[in-house]
N, C-alpha and C positions, 0 to 999 in steps of 0.2 A: 412173172408176177409172184409166184409162190416163193421163189428164192429171195426176191427182194423183200417180201413181207417177213420172211424168216430172219433175214439179216437185220432188217429194221427192228424186229422184236429183240434180237440179241443186243443191238446197240443201245436200245432203250432200257437195258437192265440196270440194276442198282449200282450206285456209286460205291467203290471199295475204298475210297479215301477215308482215313481215320482222323476225326477232328482232334483226338488226343493221342498224338504219336509217342509222347514220352511216358513210358510205363503204362500206357493205356488209361492214364488219369489226368495228364496235364497237356496243355497245348504247346508248351515250350519249357525250357529250364527256368526262364524268368518267371513264368506262371507258377512253376513248382515252388520256387523260392518265396514268391508272394503268398501262396496259399499256406505253405508250411509255417509262415510267420504269423498267421491269423490265430485267434483264440481257438481252443479245442472244439468248442461247441459249433462255432461258425465253420471251422475247417471240416468237421465231420458232416455237417449239413451239405456243404458244397460237394464233398466227395460222394455222398449218398445220391445227390441229384445227378451227378455225372455217371455214376454206376448204373442208375436206372435208365438214363439216356442211352448209354452204351448197349444195355440189354434190349431196350426197345428198338434201337437201330439194328442190332443183330437179328432180331426176330423179323423186322421188316425186310431186311435183305434176304433172309431165308425164304420168306413168303414170295418176294418178287422173283427170286431165282426159280422157285417151284412153278410159278405162273409162266415164266419165260420158257422153262423146259417143257411144260405141258403144251404150250402153244406151238413150240417147235416140233414136238412129236406129232401133234395133231396135223400140222402142215405136211409133215412127211407122209403120214398115213393117207391124207387126201391126195397127195401127189401119186402115191402108189396105187390108190384106187382108180384114179383117172388114167394112169398109164397101163393098168392091168386089164384083164378081161372083164366084160360086163356081166358075166354069169357068176357073180360072187354069191356064195350060198347065204341063205337067210340066217342060218345059225351063226355064221361068222359075223354078219352085220349086227346080229343081236348081241353077241358077246362083246363086240367092239363098243356098242352103245353102253352096255353094262359097265365095261371098264372105264369109259369116260365118265359115266354117271357116278361110279364108285370113287373116282378121283375127285370129283366135285364135292362129294360128301366128306371125304377126308380133309379137303381144303377148308370146308366150313367148320369141321370139328377142330382143326388146327387154329382157326381164328377164334373160335369160342374158348378154347383152352388158353390162348394168349390173353383174352379179355379177363378171364377168371384170375389168371396170374397177376395181372395189373391191379385188379381189385383187391386181391389179398395183400399185395405189396403196399398199396395205398393205406390199408388199415394198420399197417405197421410203420412206425416212425423210423425204424432202423432196418433198412433193407439189407438183404444178404450181399456179400461181396461179389461183384460181377467177375466173370472169367476174363482172362487176358485177351488182348486183341488177336494174338496168334490162334488161340483155341477157338475164338469166334469165327475167324476166317476159315480155319480148318473144318469146323462144323458146317459152315455155309457151303464150302466146296462139296462136302459129302451130300448135302441136301440138293445141290444143283445137279450132281451126277446121278441121283436116284431117279427112279421111274415116277411118272405122274399118275399111274393107275393105282389099283388096289394094293399092289405090292410095295408102294413107296414107303409106308411106315414099318415095313418088316425088314428093312435093311439092317445090316450088322452095325451096331453102335461102336464108336471108337472106344478103346479101352480107357478106363479112368486112370488118371495119373496117381501114382503111389503118394499118399500123404505122409509127411514126416511125422514121427511119433510125437504125441503131445508132451509139453513140458509142464513144470510145476505152476508157472504163471497162468497157463491155460485152465488148469483145475481151480486155481485161486479165483478166477473170474466168476465161477459158478458155485463158490462156497457160500452156504447159508448159515449164519450164526444165530445165537440166541436172541439178540435184539431184532434180527430180521424176521424170525418166526413170530415174535411178539407183535410185529407190525402188520403181518399179513395173515396170521393164522385164522382170523375171523372173516376173511374175505370169502364169499361164496365161490367154491370151485378152485381155491388156491392150490390144492394139491396137484391138480392136473398140470399146472405150470411149473411146479418144483420137482416133480418126479424125474429122476436122472441126475439131479444136481448133487453136490457133495457137501458134507458137513464134518466138523472136527469134534468128535465125541470124547468126553472124559469118562474113562472106564474104571478109574480108581487110582490107588496109590501103589507105587512100586515098593514091594516088601523089602528089598535090599537097600534102596536109596531113600525111601520115604517121599519121593517126589511124585507129582501127578503124572499119570500116563494117559496119552491121547491116541486115538486111531482116526485115520483118514477113511471115511466111509461114504458109500453112495446111497442116496435116498431111493428106496424102492416103493414105498407107499406110506399112507397115513392111516392110523387106526385109533380107536377109542380105548382108553384105559382108566386107571384111577385118577381122580381129579388132583390137581396140585396148583399152587400159587406161584406166579412169577411176576416180574416187573414189566409193566406195559410200556408202550412207546412213549406215553405221556409221563412216565415216571411213577405212576400209581400202580398198586398191586391189582392183578387180574387173575382169575381162576379159570382153568380149562381142563378138559379131560382128553385132549388130543396128544398123541404120541407119534413119533416118527419111526418108521420101520426102515432100518439101514442094513446094508450088506457089506461084509468085509471078506472078499473072496467068495466062498460058498456059504459062509456063516451069516445068519440073520438074527437080528434082535431089535426089540422095541426100546426106545428111550424117550423120556420127556424132553421137552424143548430146553429146559434149564440145564441139561447135561451137555448141550452143544456150545462149544466155545466160540467167542467172537475173535479169537486170535488167528493168525495165519498158519497155514500148514508149514511144517519144517521139512528140510531135506530128508532127514532120517525117517519121518512118517511117510513121505512120498515113496522112498525106496522100499520100505517095508510093505506098503500097499502093492507096489508092482511085483515084488517077490511073492506075496501071497496069491495074487491073481495068477501069476505064472504057475505056481505050484498047484492051485486048484483048477487050472485050465479055464480061467474066466477071462474073457476078452476085455481089454481096457478100451474105454471110449476113444474114438478118434477126435481130431480137431474139429471136423465138420459136425460131429455129434455134440461136442461141447458148445460150439457156436449156436446150434439149435436150442440147447438148454438155456443159453444166455438170452436168446431172442424170447424164449418163454418167460423169463424173469422180467424183461422189459415190457412184454405184453401185459403181464399182471400189474406192474406198477403204473403203466400209462393207460390202463383201461378206463373207459367212462362207464360209470355204474348207473343202472336204472333205479327207479324208486323202489321196485320190489327187491332188488339186490341190496340196496342200502338198508331196507327194513330187515332183511334176513341177516345182514351183518350185525345190526344192533341186537337182534334177538339172540344170536349166538354169543355176542359179547356180554350180554346181561344175564346169561344163563345162571351164573352163580353170584350175581351181584348182591343178593340178600345175605348170603353167607359171608361174603367179604365185608359187608357193612357191619354185621354182627361181630365178626372177629375184630374189626377195627375199633368198635366201641368198647369191647371187653379187654382189649390188649392195653398194657401200660404205654404211656407216652415215651417213645424212644427218641432221644435227642438226635438231631441231624448230624451229619458228618462235621459241619463247621463247629457246632457246639462241642462235639467230642474233642476236636483238635484244640479248641480254646481251653477246655478243662485240662487236657493233657499238658499243654504248654504252661498253664498256671501251676499245676502240681510240680512240673519239672523245675520251674523257676523257684518255687518255694523250697524244694529239696536242695537246690544249689545254694540258696541263701543260708539254710541251716548248716550245710556242710562247710561253707566258708566261715561262718560264725564259730562253729565248733573247732575248726582248725586254728583260727586266730586265738581263741580262748586257751586251747591247749598249748600253743606256742608261748603265749604270755605267761602261763603257769610254769612252763619249763624254764623260761628265762628268769622268773622270780625265784624259783627253787635253786637255780644255779647261782644267782647272786647271793642268796641267803647262805648257801653252802660255802661260797668263797669267803663271806664275812666271818662265818664261824671258824673257818680254817685260819684266817688271819688272827682272830682273837686267841685261838689255842696256841698258835705259834708265838705270840707275844707273851702269853702266860708262861709258856715253857721256857722262853728266853729269860724272863725275869726270875723264874724259880731256880734255874740252873746257872745263873751268872756267877763269876769269880769275885769274892769280896776283896781280894788284893788290889783289884783295879777299878773298884766302884767308887773310890774317893772318900770312903767313910773312915772314922777314927776308931774302929773296933780293934781290939787287941788281936795281934797275930796269933796269940796262944790259945784263943778260943777255938773250940771244935767247929767244924763246918755245920754240924747239925744244930748246935746252939745258935750259930749265926743265922742259919736259915729260919729257925723258930723266932729269933728276935726280929728279923726282917719282916717276917709274916705278921708279927704283932704290931710292928710300927706302921706298916702300910695299911691304911684304911681309906675308905672312900672309893671314888671312881678311878680306875687305873688310867694313867696318862702316859704319853710317850716321853721318854727321857733321852737327852742327848748323850751319845756314846763318848766316853772319855778318850781323847787322842793320846798318842805316845809322848808327844812334846809336853803336853800338860801334866802327864804323870811324872815325867822326869823333872819338870820344874818344881813340882810340889815336894820332891824328896830332898831331905837335909843330909848332904853327904859330908859335912864338916870340913870343907876345903876353903881355906882363906886365901885369897889372891891379893898380894900387896903390889901396888903399882908405885 
């Protein structure tokens, strides 16, 4: 009867069949293709539900195996007691009862711990990634092989798997920028959720290149400092005295939120951060740590606020509201970015028109000057040709004995009025006008 009961208890153990055999997440490859084609929000929701289901199933299997093992051990002890001598010492009986009672207490504590874990996970919309099916089965086998008495929770735990080193994209997921600080800096207790995250801090200009220099830093704490004004999440100016205390290796320094960039980390900044941490013997956060920081950010953004917390947020946000209002009234009206662009475009168009007009005017003036210069050159050439012309071939009756100078003076005296173009005398005409005294008789 005892053996049959033990066998029956063993047969009624938990079912090891895995409802998600493909990668521990999908029922089949068709199911994987269907889920991966869904929108990201719906896909992540389904994967989170399946991860929670897998973890609950693994814990249920562990609990059932513990119960089966304890029942089997109790059956064996009962069989030994019945087959043994009847003069069992009272001390041995008492110790046996204490061991069994201690196992029951540990089992109850295990159930309570599991309930607390489920409650904490339900409060978070993004549960942690569940372990793979092989790790769950391996852990379950270890639980089944352990003792059911007081020593069951003192068994040696399986060594944790080595995590791969985090990459730049892992740090980028927990980067907090200037606009992020402006959104959550007035939330009550926001610093507890952002400690451990990273930010890209502007430390000044490079003296050699004149370009801005940034550092990849880890958030250590938040402190109070001198007040400053920054742009709020609604686009309006807000004033705060909160500063972020960041670390770069072993170095620490406080910075206002406005010095934290919204841009992404670069590869050179990431490499410099790793080299500095290695030099200063500072441990770089693991991927599991970064995922924990990411869960903290989501918990802050998805938190439901009470009336007292909302009142505290408004009080912190309006701490310097009067000073901002006074500064806004006394400050001159600054045009918006659109108005500045419109004015700049208008001035550029006006300058372009003036430049084109000046270029056309200059070109027209140069063309007119060239035409006038050519006209004057033609007139001078004509005057020079008329003045230096040979009187022997100009068709006039002036005596050949006259001196050239007299002929030129006479011609100058006779020519009056507007100068005109004259037809040049051809050779045939000059020969025809000559009287050679030759008579031809026919």
